[in-house]
Jmol script that loads the backbone (N, CA, C; Angstrom):
load data "model"
ATOM      1  N   UNK A   1      95.414  27.266 201.220  1.00  0.00           N
ATOM      2  CA  UNK A   1      95.002  28.486 201.868  1.00  0.00           C
ATOM      3  C   UNK A   1      93.638  28.883 201.326  1.00  0.00           C
ATOM      4  N   UNK A   2      92.671  29.062 202.196  1.00  0.00           N
ATOM      5  CA  UNK A   2      91.361  29.517 201.764  1.00  0.00           C
ATOM      6  C   UNK A   2      91.027  30.851 202.428  1.00  0.00           C
ATOM      7  N   UNK A   3      89.955  31.477 201.990  1.00  0.00           N
ATOM      8  CA  UNK A   3      89.603  32.811 202.482  1.00  0.00           C
ATOM      9  C   UNK A   3      89.148  32.787 203.936  1.00  0.00           C
ATOM     10  N   UNK A   4      88.612  31.657 204.414  1.00  0.00           N
ATOM     11  CA  UNK A   4      88.121  31.581 205.790  1.00  0.00           C
ATOM     12  C   UNK A   4      89.234  31.358 206.806  1.00  0.00           C
ATOM     13  N   UNK A   5      90.314  30.738 206.382  1.00  0.00           N
ATOM     14  CA  UNK A   5      91.409  30.421 207.298  1.00  0.00           C
ATOM     15  C   UNK A   5      92.744  30.813 206.656  1.00  0.00           C
ATOM     16  N   UNK A   6      93.041  32.110 206.575  1.00  0.00           N
ATOM     17  CA  UNK A   6      94.316  32.496 205.949  1.00  0.00           C
ATOM     18  C   UNK A   6      95.493  32.126 206.840  1.00  0.00           C
ATOM     19  N   UNK A   7      96.533  31.631 206.214  1.00  0.00           N
ATOM     20  CA  UNK A   7      97.741  31.300 206.964  1.00  0.00           C
ATOM     21  C   UNK A   7      98.550  32.569 207.159  1.00  0.00           C
ATOM     22  N   UNK A   8      99.165  32.723 208.328  1.00  0.00           N
ATOM     23  CA  UNK A   8      99.963  33.928 208.555  1.00  0.00           C
ATOM     24  C   UNK A   8     101.192  33.935 207.648  1.00  0.00           C
ATOM     25  N   UNK A   9     101.522  35.102 207.166  1.00  0.00           N
ATOM     26  CA  UNK A   9     102.713  35.246 206.327  1.00  0.00           C
ATOM     27  C   UNK A   9     103.941  35.247 207.219  1.00  0.00           C
ATOM     28  N   UNK A  10     105.001  34.604 206.769  1.00  0.00           N
ATOM     29  CA  UNK A  10     106.219  34.605 207.586  1.00  0.00           C
ATOM     30  C   UNK A  10     106.794  36.011 207.674  1.00  0.00           C
ATOM     31  N   UNK A  11     107.413  36.314 208.795  1.00  0.00           N
ATOM     32  CA  UNK A  11     108.022  37.619 209.004  1.00  0.00           C
ATOM     33  C   UNK A  11     109.322  37.758 208.229  1.00  0.00           C
ATOM     34  N   UNK A  12     109.848  38.961 208.260  1.00  0.00           N
ATOM     35  CA  UNK A  12     111.070  39.258 207.513  1.00  0.00           C
ATOM     36  C   UNK A  12     112.269  38.467 208.060  1.00  0.00           C
ATOM     37  N   UNK A  13     112.306  38.247 209.365  1.00  0.00           N
ATOM     38  CA  UNK A  13     113.426  37.549 209.984  1.00  0.00           C
ATOM     39  C   UNK A  13     113.010  36.176 210.489  1.00  0.00           C
ATOM     40  N   UNK A  14     112.183  35.491 209.726  1.00  0.00           N
ATOM     41  CA  UNK A  14     111.732  34.152 210.073  1.00  0.00           C
ATOM     42  C   UNK A  14     112.211  33.186 208.995  1.00  0.00           C
ATOM     43  N   UNK A  15     112.844  32.118 209.419  1.00  0.00           N
ATOM     44  CA  UNK A  15     113.331  31.121 208.486  1.00  0.00           C
ATOM     45  C   UNK A  15     112.206  30.256 207.950  1.00  0.00           C
ATOM     46  N   UNK A  16     112.524  29.410 206.978  1.00  0.00           N
ATOM     47  CA  UNK A  16     111.507  28.538 206.394  1.00  0.00           C
ATOM     48  C   UNK A  16     110.882  27.584 207.405  1.00  0.00           C
ATOM     49  N   UNK A  17     111.639  27.268 208.447  1.00  0.00           N
ATOM     50  CA  UNK A  17     111.113  26.353 209.463  1.00  0.00           C
ATOM     51  C   UNK A  17     110.407  27.092 210.598  1.00  0.00           C
ATOM     52  N   UNK A  18     110.295  28.428 210.499  1.00  0.00           N
ATOM     53  CA  UNK A  18     109.589  29.203 211.506  1.00  0.00           C
ATOM     54  C   UNK A  18     110.457  29.771 212.605  1.00  0.00           C
ATOM     55  N   UNK A  19     111.739  29.440 212.604  1.00  0.00           N
ATOM     56  CA  UNK A  19     112.631  29.959 213.645  1.00  0.00           C
ATOM     57  C   UNK A  19     112.975  31.421 213.394  1.00  0.00           C
ATOM     58  N   UNK A  20     113.205  32.154 214.465  1.00  0.00           N
ATOM     59  CA  UNK A  20     113.559  33.568 214.364  1.00  0.00           C
ATOM     60  C   UNK A  20     115.036  33.703 213.994  1.00  0.00           C
ATOM     61  N   UNK A  21     115.316  34.599 213.034  1.00  0.00           N
ATOM     62  CA  UNK A  21     116.683  34.833 212.592  1.00  0.00           C
ATOM     63  C   UNK A  21     117.179  36.224 212.976  1.00  0.00           C
ATOM     64  N   UNK A  22     116.542  36.840 213.959  1.00  0.00           N
ATOM     65  CA  UNK A  22     116.899  38.201 214.366  1.00  0.00           C
ATOM     66  C   UNK A  22     118.321  38.257 214.909  1.00  0.00           C
ATOM     67  N   UNK A  23     118.696  37.311 215.754  1.00  0.00           N
ATOM     68  CA  UNK A  23     120.033  37.330 216.354  1.00  0.00           C
ATOM     69  C   UNK A  23     121.096  37.113 215.277  1.00  0.00           C
ATOM     70  N   UNK A  24     120.852  36.206 214.355  1.00  0.00           N
ATOM     71  CA  UNK A  24     121.790  35.969 213.257  1.00  0.00           C
ATOM     72  C   UNK A  24     121.957  37.229 212.418  1.00  0.00           C
ATOM     73  N   UNK A  25     120.850  37.876 212.091  1.00  0.00           N
ATOM     74  CA  UNK A  25     120.909  39.113 211.316  1.00  0.00           C
ATOM     75  C   UNK A  25     121.685  40.193 212.065  1.00  0.00           C
ATOM     76  N   UNK A  26     121.448  40.327 213.359  1.00  0.00           N
ATOM     77  CA  UNK A  26     122.148  41.340 214.162  1.00  0.00           C
ATOM     78  C   UNK A  26     123.646  41.064 214.206  1.00  0.00           C
ATOM     79  N   UNK A  27     124.049  39.803 214.352  1.00  0.00           N
ATOM     80  CA  UNK A  27     125.471  39.462 214.395  1.00  0.00           C
ATOM     81  C   UNK A  27     126.160  39.751 213.067  1.00  0.00           C
ATOM     82  N   UNK A  28     125.547  39.351 211.967  1.00  0.00           N
ATOM     83  CA  UNK A  28     126.143  39.587 210.654  1.00  0.00           C
ATOM     84  C   UNK A  28     126.220  41.084 210.365  1.00  0.00           C
ATOM     85  N   UNK A  29     125.167  41.818 210.706  1.00  0.00           N
ATOM     86  CA  UNK A  29     125.163  43.263 210.485  1.00  0.00           C
ATOM     87  C   UNK A  29     126.241  43.951 211.312  1.00  0.00           C
ATOM     88  N   UNK A  30     126.413  43.532 212.568  1.00  0.00           N
ATOM     89  CA  UNK A  30     127.436  44.160 213.403  1.00  0.00           C
ATOM     90  C   UNK A  30     128.840  43.819 212.905  1.00  0.00           C
ATOM     91  N   UNK A  31     129.027  42.638 212.312  1.00  0.00           N
ATOM     92  CA  UNK A  31     130.334  42.312 211.752  1.00  0.00           C
ATOM     93  C   UNK A  31     130.659  43.187 210.556  1.00  0.00           C
ATOM     94  N   UNK A  32     129.671  43.481 209.702  1.00  0.00           N
ATOM     95  CA  UNK A  32     129.906  44.389 208.582  1.00  0.00           C
ATOM     96  C   UNK A  32     130.241  45.786 209.086  1.00  0.00           C
ATOM     97  N   UNK A  33     129.564  46.241 210.137  1.00  0.00           N
ATOM     98  CA  UNK A  33     129.864  47.546 210.718  1.00  0.00           C
ATOM     99  C   UNK A  33     131.292  47.571 211.259  1.00  0.00           C
ATOM    100  N   UNK A  34     131.667  46.536 211.984  1.00  0.00           N
ATOM    101  CA  UNK A  34     133.022  46.457 212.536  1.00  0.00           C
ATOM    102  C   UNK A  34     134.065  46.418 211.432  1.00  0.00           C
ATOM    103  N   UNK A  35     133.801  45.665 210.372  1.00  0.00           N
ATOM    104  CA  UNK A  35     134.710  45.577 209.232  1.00  0.00           C
ATOM    105  C   UNK A  35     134.873  46.952 208.583  1.00  0.00           C
ATOM    106  N   UNK A  36     133.788  47.682 208.413  1.00  0.00           N
ATOM    107  CA  UNK A  36     133.846  49.014 207.815  1.00  0.00           C
ATOM    108  C   UNK A  36     134.636  49.988 208.667  1.00  0.00           C
ATOM    109  N   UNK A  37     134.460  49.941 209.976  1.00  0.00           N
ATOM    110  CA  UNK A  37     135.197  50.827 210.876  1.00  0.00           C
ATOM    111  C   UNK A  37     136.690  50.513 210.813  1.00  0.00           C
ATOM    112  N   UNK A  38     137.034  49.250 210.875  1.00  0.00           N
ATOM    113  CA  UNK A  38     138.451  48.861 210.821  1.00  0.00           C
ATOM    114  C   UNK A  38     139.071  49.207 209.469  1.00  0.00           C
ATOM    115  N   UNK A  39     138.329  49.036 208.406  1.00  0.00           N
ATOM    116  CA  UNK A  39     138.843  49.367 207.082  1.00  0.00           C
ATOM    117  C   UNK A  39     139.051  50.873 206.942  1.00  0.00           C
ATOM    118  N   UNK A  40     138.181  51.654 207.559  1.00  0.00           N
ATOM    119  CA  UNK A  40     138.329  53.102 207.515  1.00  0.00           C
ATOM    120  C   UNK A  40     139.495  53.615 208.336  1.00  0.00           C
ATOM    121  N   UNK A  41     139.950  52.821 209.287  1.00  0.00           N
ATOM    122  CA  UNK A  41     141.054  53.252 210.150  1.00  0.00           C
ATOM    123  C   UNK A  41     142.427  53.029 209.514  1.00  0.00           C
ATOM    124  N   UNK A  42     142.513  52.311 208.411  1.00  0.00           N
ATOM    125  CA  UNK A  42     143.826  51.982 207.848  1.00  0.00           C
ATOM    126  C   UNK A  42     144.583  53.232 207.421  1.00  0.00           C
ATOM    127  N   UNK A  43     143.893  54.240 206.901  1.00  0.00           N
ATOM    128  CA  UNK A  43     144.581  55.463 206.490  1.00  0.00           C
ATOM    129  C   UNK A  43     145.156  56.211 207.691  1.00  0.00           C
ATOM    130  N   UNK A  44     144.395  56.271 208.766  1.00  0.00           N
ATOM    131  CA  UNK A  44     144.885  56.936 209.976  1.00  0.00           C
ATOM    132  C   UNK A  44     146.047  56.159 210.581  1.00  0.00           C
ATOM    133  N   UNK A  45     145.924  54.842 210.625  1.00  0.00           N
ATOM    134  CA  UNK A  45     147.010  54.023 211.173  1.00  0.00           C
ATOM    135  C   UNK A  45     148.261  54.138 210.321  1.00  0.00           C
ATOM    136  N   UNK A  46     148.073  54.242 209.020  1.00  0.00           N
ATOM    137  CA  UNK A  46     149.215  54.340 208.119  1.00  0.00           C
ATOM    138  C   UNK A  46     150.035  55.591 208.417  1.00  0.00           C
ATOM    139  N   UNK A  47     149.368  56.702 208.653  1.00  0.00           N
ATOM    140  CA  UNK A  47     150.079  57.945 208.976  1.00  0.00           C
ATOM    141  C   UNK A  47     150.839  57.796 210.288  1.00  0.00           C
ATOM    142  N   UNK A  48     150.255  57.139 211.262  1.00  0.00           N
ATOM    143  CA  UNK A  48     150.943  56.924 212.540  1.00  0.00           C
ATOM    144  C   UNK A  48     152.115  55.956 212.382  1.00  0.00           C
ATOM    145  N   UNK A  49     151.966  54.947 211.530  1.00  0.00           N
ATOM    146  CA  UNK A  49     153.085  54.049 211.244  1.00  0.00           C
ATOM    147  C   UNK A  49     154.248  54.829 210.635  1.00  0.00           C
ATOM    148  N   UNK A  50     153.949  55.748 209.724  1.00  0.00           N
ATOM    149  CA  UNK A  50     155.004  56.562 209.110  1.00  0.00           C
ATOM    150  C   UNK A  50     155.750  57.347 210.168  1.00  0.00           C
ATOM    151  N   UNK A  51     155.017  57.978 211.060  1.00  0.00           N
ATOM    152  CA  UNK A  51     155.635  58.829 212.083  1.00  0.00           C
ATOM    153  C   UNK A  51     156.428  58.002 213.086  1.00  0.00           C
ATOM    154  N   UNK A  52     155.819  56.976 213.643  1.00  0.00           N
ATOM    155  CA  UNK A  52     156.456  56.211 214.727  1.00  0.00           C
ATOM    156  C   UNK A  52     157.602  55.333 214.235  1.00  0.00           C
ATOM    157  N   UNK A  53     157.466  54.772 213.046  1.00  0.00           N
ATOM    158  CA  UNK A  53     158.486  53.845 212.554  1.00  0.00           C
ATOM    159  C   UNK A  53     159.456  54.489 211.577  1.00  0.00           C
ATOM    160  N   UNK A  54     159.236  55.754 211.261  1.00  0.00           N
ATOM    161  CA  UNK A  54     160.130  56.449 210.335  1.00  0.00           C
ATOM    162  C   UNK A  54     160.065  55.878 208.924  1.00  0.00           C
ATOM    163  N   UNK A  55     158.880  55.547 208.468  1.00  0.00           N
ATOM    164  CA  UNK A  55     158.727  54.960 207.143  1.00  0.00           C
ATOM    165  C   UNK A  55     158.648  56.044 206.079  1.00  0.00           C
ATOM    166  N   UNK A  56     159.157  55.723 204.912  1.00  0.00           N
ATOM    167  CA  UNK A  56     159.006  56.627 203.771  1.00  0.00           C
ATOM    168  C   UNK A  56     157.609  56.442 203.188  1.00  0.00           C
ATOM    169  N   UNK A  57     157.257  57.277 202.227  1.00  0.00           N
ATOM    170  CA  UNK A  57     155.941  57.143 201.571  1.00  0.00           C
ATOM    171  C   UNK A  57     155.829  55.801 200.847  1.00  0.00           C
ATOM    172  N   UNK A  58     156.920  55.363 200.232  1.00  0.00           N
ATOM    173  CA  UNK A  58     156.900  54.087 199.514  1.00  0.00           C
ATOM    174  C   UNK A  58     156.713  52.920 200.483  1.00  0.00           C
ATOM    175  N   UNK A  59     157.420  52.963 201.593  1.00  0.00           N
ATOM    176  CA  UNK A  59     157.267  51.898 202.587  1.00  0.00           C
ATOM    177  C   UNK A  59     155.860  51.906 203.183  1.00  0.00           C
ATOM    178  N   UNK A  60     155.335  53.093 203.368  1.00  0.00           N
ATOM    179  CA  UNK A  60     153.977  53.219 203.886  1.00  0.00           C
ATOM    180  C   UNK A  60     152.964  52.657 202.890  1.00  0.00           C
ATOM    181  N   UNK A  61     153.213  52.845 201.616  1.00  0.00           N
ATOM    182  CA  UNK A  61     152.336  52.278 200.591  1.00  0.00           C
ATOM    183  C   UNK A  61     152.357  50.757 200.639  1.00  0.00           C
ATOM    184  N   UNK A  62     153.508  50.174 200.947  1.00  0.00           N
ATOM    185  CA  UNK A  62     153.593  48.720 201.080  1.00  0.00           C
ATOM    186  C   UNK A  62     152.763  48.219 202.262  1.00  0.00           C
ATOM    187  N   UNK A  63     152.705  49.021 203.327  1.00  0.00           N
ATOM    188  CA  UNK A  63     151.874  48.640 204.480  1.00  0.00           C
ATOM    189  C   UNK A  63     150.413  48.567 204.051  1.00  0.00           C
ATOM    190  N   UNK A  64     149.961  49.591 203.315  1.00  0.00           N
ATOM    191  CA  UNK A  64     148.580  49.567 202.835  1.00  0.00           C
ATOM    192  C   UNK A  64     148.366  48.435 201.831  1.00  0.00           C
ATOM    193  N   UNK A  65     149.327  48.203 200.982  1.00  0.00           N
ATOM    194  CA  UNK A  65     149.224  47.110 200.010  1.00  0.00           C
ATOM    195  C   UNK A  65     149.076  45.771 200.723  1.00  0.00           C
ATOM    196  N   UNK A  66     149.847  45.569 201.775  1.00  0.00           N
ATOM    197  CA  UNK A  66     149.765  44.317 202.525  1.00  0.00           C
ATOM    198  C   UNK A  66     148.392  44.175 203.192  1.00  0.00           C
ATOM    199  N   UNK A  67     147.854  45.287 203.662  1.00  0.00           N
ATOM    200  CA  UNK A  67     146.528  45.245 204.286  1.00  0.00           C
ATOM    201  C   UNK A  67     145.469  44.809 203.270  1.00  0.00           C
ATOM    202  N   UNK A  68     145.481  45.423 202.106  1.00  0.00           N
ATOM    203  CA  UNK A  68     144.466  45.096 201.092  1.00  0.00           C
ATOM    204  C   UNK A  68     144.749  43.757 200.424  1.00  0.00           C
ATOM    205  N   UNK A  69     146.003  43.314 200.414  1.00  0.00           N
ATOM    206  CA  UNK A  69     146.331  42.006 199.876  1.00  0.00           C
ATOM    207  C   UNK A  69     145.675  40.907 200.710  1.00  0.00           C
ATOM    208  N   UNK A  70     145.469  41.199 201.989  1.00  0.00           N
ATOM    209  CA  UNK A  70     144.806  40.241 202.869  1.00  0.00           C
ATOM    210  C   UNK A  70     143.396  39.894 202.399  1.00  0.00           C
ATOM    211  N   UNK A  71     142.733  40.804 201.699  1.00  0.00           N
ATOM    212  CA  UNK A  71     141.393  40.521 201.198  1.00  0.00           C
ATOM    213  C   UNK A  71     141.438  39.492 200.068  1.00  0.00           C
ATOM    214  N   UNK A  72     142.564  39.453 199.333  1.00  0.00           N
ATOM    215  CA  UNK A  72     142.687  38.518 198.235  1.00  0.00           C
ATOM    216  C   UNK A  72     142.800  37.109 198.758  1.00  0.00           C
TER     217      UNK A  72
END
end "model"
wireframe off; spacefill off
backbone 0.3
color backbone group
């Protein structure tokens, strides 16, 4: 690289080979958003499970435990 002919700097969403990674970034970001929304709904769903299925607090705790055990 010399001062007369500077090479363009790669963009934030450009791979080493010059390909655009915008779509990949958007897909991964939307999956994290979807994961966060679904994870936030577990408490609301748990209360509805208690009501509809007649679960006790202990049984309801097992439902949440099973949900988080899935991450392991």
